[in-house]
Every structure is written in C-alpha cells, then in structure tokens.
N, C-alpha and C positions, 0 to 999 in steps of 0.2 A: 435621460437620467442615468447617472453613473452609479454602480454599486461595486463594493469590494468584498470578496469572498476570502476568508482565511481558514485554511485547514491546518490545524495543529496536530500533526502526526507524531508518532513516537520517535521517529528518525528524522522527519523532513517537515519543514513548515512550507506551505504553499500559499501564494497570493495570486488571486485572479481578479482583474479589474474589467468590468463589462459595461458596455453602453447599451441601455434599453430604450426602446422595445425591439431594436434591431438585433440584440444579442451579439453585438460586435465586440470581440475581445480586444481591449486596448493595451492590456499589459499582463504578462504572467510571469512568475518566477517560482522556483523551488530552491530552498536553502537547507542544507544539512545542519540539523541542530542537535540531534541525538539526545532528545529530551529524556529518553529511558535509560541511557547509558549508566551503569553503576547502581542504579536503584530500582530497576523495573521489577525485579523478583522479590524486592523487600518493600514493594508498595510505596515508594517514596521517590520524590524528585530531588535529586542532590542539589546542593548550593551551586556547584559548577554548571549543572544543567540549567538551572534557573538563570544564571548570568548569560549563558549562551542564548537561551530563549529570549530574554530581554534584549539583547544586542540585535538579534534578527528582527523582533517585533518593533523596535525603534526605527529600523530601516524600513520596515513595512509602513509604519506611521508616516514617515517623511514622504514616501511614494503616494500614500492615500491623500496626504495634504497636497501634494503636487497636483493631483487630479481634482482637487477641490470637492471631495466626497464628504457629505455630511455624516455625523455619527450614526444617525438611524439607518444609513444605507451601508454600514460596515457589519457584515454577518461573519462572526468567528466562531468556529466549533473546535472542540478538543476531543480527543478519542482516548484509547486505552491507557496511556501513561498517566494522563490527568484523571481519568475516570476512576482509576484504582488507587490514586495516591492518597496516603494518609494526610499529607500536607497539601491537598488539593486547594482549600480555601485560602491558604497563605499564598500559594502561587497565583491564584486568580485575582486576589486583592493587590498583589505586587504589580501584576501586569496592568491592571486597571489604573493604578496609581501613577505609573511610570510611562504608560503609552496611551492611555485613554482608549484602550481597546477592551471591550467587555466580551468575555468569552462564554459561550453556552457549551457545557459538557453534555454530550449526547450518549445515549445508551448503545450498547452493541446492537440491539435490534434496529434502532434508528439509523445507525451507521450502515448497517447492511442494505436498508431501503434506499438510502441516498447513494450508495455505490451502485446499486441496480439502476436507479434513475439516471446516473451519469453514464453507465456503460451502454445502455440501450440507445443513447444518442450517437454512439460510435459503432456498435456491432449489432446487426440485426439478429434478434433471438428467434428462432423458428422451432427446430425440434428441441425436445427437453435438454437443457444445458446445465452444467454445474459451473456457476460463476465463483471465482476465487480471488479474494484480495488479500495479499500477504503483507501485513503491516509490521511494524516493529514490536508492537504490544499485543495485537489481536490479529486473527485471521477470520474474515468473514466469508461464509459460504451461503450461496443462494441458488437454489434449484428453481429454474423458470422455463416456460415455453412461450409460444406466441400470444397466449392469453394473459401472461403476468407471472407473478411469483407464485410458486407452489409450496416452497418451504424455504426457511432462512434461519440461521443461527451464527452467532459470533462466538469464537473460542479464544480464550486467552492464551494462545500458543504462538505469538508473533515471533519474528526473527531475532529481535534482541533478546527475548527470553530464552529462545533455544540456543543461541550463541553462548550465553552465559552459563547454561546448564550442560551443553554437550560438546562444544568446541574448546577442549582443553589441550589439543595438540595442533600443529600446523605442518602438513595438512591434517584434516580430521582423520581419526583412526577408523578402521573397519568395524571395530567393537562399538565405537560411538554411533556410527551409521545404523548398526543393528539396534542399538538402544533407541535411537530416534524412531525407527520403524515400529518397535514394540510400543513406544510412547504414543505415536499416532494411532496404532491399532486400538489402544485403550482409550485414549481421550476423545477419539473421532467416532466413537460407537453410535451416538445419535445421527451423525452424517451417514454412516454405513447403512442404518436402517432406512433413511430417507432415500438413499440411492437405490436401495432394493425395491422401494415402493415406486419411485418416479422414473428410474432407469435413464439417467441422462447419457447422451452419447457424444456430447461435445463439452470440452473444458474451455471456459472463457476466462482468461486471466486479465487483471487490470493493475496497472501502475507498478511502481517499485521494481522488484526483481524481474517481472514480466517485461517491463520496458527495456530493462538491461539485456535480457535474453534476445529481445527483438532487435535492439541496436547491434549486438554482436553478430547476429545472423545477417543483418544488412551490410555490415562492414565487410564480412566474409564473402558474401555473394555479389554485392554491388560496389563495394569500396567507398561507401558513404553512408551517412545515417539517414533514416527515413524522415523526410521533411514534407510537411503539409497533410500527411495522412493521420487518421486517428483510429482506424480499425484495420486489423491485419489477420490474414491466414498465416499460421505459423507451422512450418513442417515438423511433423513429429521426429524425423530423422535428425534435424537440427538440434532438437531438445536431447536426443540420446547422445549426440557428440558433445554437447555443452555439459551434460551431467558428468561424463568421463573426465572432461577437462577440470571442472570445478572441484570435484570430489578428490581427485588424485594429485592435484598440483598445489604447490604452496601459495601463500598470499603473494609473494613477489612475482611468481610465474603467472598468476591470475591477472595481476596488474598490467601485464605486457599484452594481454589479449585485446586487440582493437575493439572499442566500444565499451570496454570496462571502465567504471568510474570508482573512485576511492570509497564512496559512501556505501556501495554494494559489494565490495570485494570480499567482505566476510559473510554478510547476510546471504549472498547468492548460493553459498554452500548449503545452509540449512533449507533455503528456499527450494532448491532443485531436489533435495532429498524429499521434501513434502510433495512437490509436483510429481516426482516419480512414484511415490507411494500411492497418490490418487489415481494416476494413469494405470498402474499395474493392479491395484486392489479393485478398482471399479471398472476395469477393462475399457478404458476410454482411449481412442486412437486419433482424435481430431483435437487441435488446439487453435483457439482464436485469441487475439490480444487486443485490449482496448487501452488507448491512451487516456480515455476519460474515466474518471472515478468519482469520488465523494464531492470534490469541489465543483465539478460540473453538474453533479446532482443538485447541489445547493443553487447553482445558477439556474437550473430549470425550475427548481422549487420556488425560488423568489422572483421569478421573471413576471 
C-alpha cells in the first residue's frame, strides 16, 4: 500500500510518498512556497501566497496520481501560517476544490509531538536533550530523554515572523541582533523555566536552517553534500564560524557560501541568532542534527 504525506510549512511544502509495510520511500521533494511571506504577522495568507501554494499542490497532486494513491491515503497537514490565518477556511476550501487535497490544520502541540516522532527515527535521544525545529511561522521546543517527552511547547516566533520584524537592513544591524536577544529572553521564559527543571545537555535541531548549516559544514569539510545519512553530530566550532559569517555578511555574500540555498539565505540569519541564544543562555555545548522531522513523524504515525 502506498501513502502520500504532505507537510504544508510556512516556507516550504514537503511531499513524501511511502510504500507500506516496508516503509520504503518511493519519492520525496521539498518546494519553496513562502506561504507566510507578506502576511504572517497580519494573520493572513496573501492572494499571491495562495497562488504559489496552489501551483505547488497541483504539482503534488500530479505526482500522487502518478503513483495511483487513493484519496484516503493522502495525509496533508498545515502548521503555523494556516493555523493562525484569518482566511484559513477560504484557503482550505480553495485547495480542496482545485487539487482534491484535504488539509488537516494541526495545533502547535501536535506539531511538536510529530516532530519528536520524526526526529527519534534519525537521532538517538539518550541524555536530556532540547529538540528545536525552526519553522517559518513557529518554533517547536521539546525536552526529552531516553524515556520520552518531558516537556514541549510551540512558540509563534518562526523565521519569517522574525525577518519581517527585525531584518530591516542588509546585513542585519548589531542593534537588531540585540533586540532579537531581548525578544527571545522575554518570549521564551516558559522554555527557560523548563530548561532549569530538566537541564538538557544536547541541542537537537531538525530540518530547515539546521539542514543548511549541516550542508555548509559538509561542503567545507568534505567538498560534497551529505548523502544517505539522516542523523548527524554537528561540531560546535562549525556553528560559531557559521554565525560570524551569516550575521556579518550581506545576502549576496551569503549566497556565495557552498551549501547555501536561496530559500534559507535570509532566514538563516535569524535562525543562527536563535540557536546562539539557546546555546549561550542554557549553556549547551553539543549539537546534533536530524534530517527527519514532521513528515517522517506522520509516516511513523500512519504506518
């Protein structure tokens, strides 16, 4: 039996087609859609973003039809951009009418659980760990150990939101970085309290900006992208070097870095500011990266 999993993220839409019960991945793709661009902080999906989304989802529908997957075996979820949009129902109705894809909007709490279920297929969680998934609309934080989830919360502080609020210059100004840190200090107080309680010693990052950080590290160290692996140990020194590059260079300079992609070239700036805040504030000195996240959590859930 074949199933298709669609993750409608704020920046990127993902399609994963899997053969069960073997869990063989037959096809996967990620396409930049920027669903949240221009409207994320106004709680709306702009007409331009809806058009971009429909274009991508029509392509996904063609691929799903190619694999002859029935409607009941298409599982599509939407996260922050749709979750908080005032025109959510209008968007869902238009997608259903034009692509025959029915989308389930999931809560931040459910999103965090699915991310955890995806990550634990790629990275072994042993000692208390802080799992971080930086999306365009929200950031999910999960504290877990080898027994399971200890604490979780989704915060609406995703990269697209931060870009539109804080990135007014290219490169970002030192004052804006200071404002970001103060913003994190205030917004992430529940996380700070949880970290004090559970004392995670490892940061586990998934998807998006973490994938880009890892790609750049591999290009720098080995001259090629990591292929075939799904879980990584990421050197703390590589992050410190990356932070200096991303924060102090312009967009055009960042684009010249081997491993950088256009979709991440702006978001990587606010993402590394957040990661640095987490490492320094919570005194974490070990980083792991998972290529698996929400869509693989769906794959596990519906197997």
